[in-house]
C-alpha positions in Angstrom: -101.0 138.1 4.7 -102.4 138.1 1.2 -105.1 140.7 0.7 -107.1 139.0 -2.0 -110.9 138.5 -1.5 -110.6 134.8 -0.7 -108.0 135.3 2.0 -110.1 138.1 3.6 -113.2 136.0 3.5 -111.4 133.0 5.0 -110.0 135.2 7.7 -113.4 136.5 8.6 -115.2 133.1 8.5 -112.6 131.1 10.4 -111.8 134.0 12.8 -115.5 134.2 13.7 -115.8 130.5 14.1 -112.6 130.4 16.1 -113.9 133.1 18.4 -117.0 131.0 19.0 -115.0 127.9 19.7 -112.7 129.7 22.0 -115.6 131.2 24.1 -117.3 127.8 24.1 -114.2 126.1 25.5 -113.7 128.9 28.0 -117.3 128.7 29.2 -117.1 124.9 29.7 -113.4 125.0 30.8 -112.3 122.6 28.0 -108.8 123.1 26.6 -109.3 121.4 23.3 -112.0 123.7 21.8 -110.1 126.7 23.3 -106.9 125.7 21.6 -108.6 124.9 18.3 -110.5 128.2 18.4 -107.2 130.1 19.1 -105.7 128.3 16.1 -108.6 129.2 13.9 -108.3 132.9 14.8 -104.5 133.1 14.3 -103.5 130.8 11.4 -104.9 133.0 8.5 -102.3 135.6 9.3 -99.5 133.2 8.5 -100.8 131.3 5.4 -100.6 133.0 2.0 -101.8 130.2 -0.3 -105.6 130.4 -0.5 -106.2 126.7 -1.1 -104.0 125.8 1.9 -105.9 128.5 3.9 -109.3 126.9 3.3 -107.9 123.3 3.7 -106.4 124.0 7.1 -109.5 125.9 8.3 -111.7 123.0 7.2 -109.4 120.5 8.9 -109.5 122.5 12.1 -113.3 122.7 12.0 -113.4 118.9 11.6 -111.0 118.5 14.5 -113.3 120.8 16.5 -116.3 118.6 15.7 -114.5 115.6 17.2 -113.4 117.4 20.4 -116.5 119.2 21.4 -118.3 118.1 24.5 -122.0 117.5 24.7 
């Protein structure tokens, strides 16, 4: 993990949103938001490039938008 401010901010932002998505999926017993939330919480530890970090996080959030259940 790279400890520059952008990586730390991305980890906090996407980790918090991932925790929310995971708890949302757990509460409604949906596996898609739960898996995407887990991915959002874990992936910042493995990506060092800051542009790729923000791109993957944004992509996962868009994916979450399509797989939420109303």
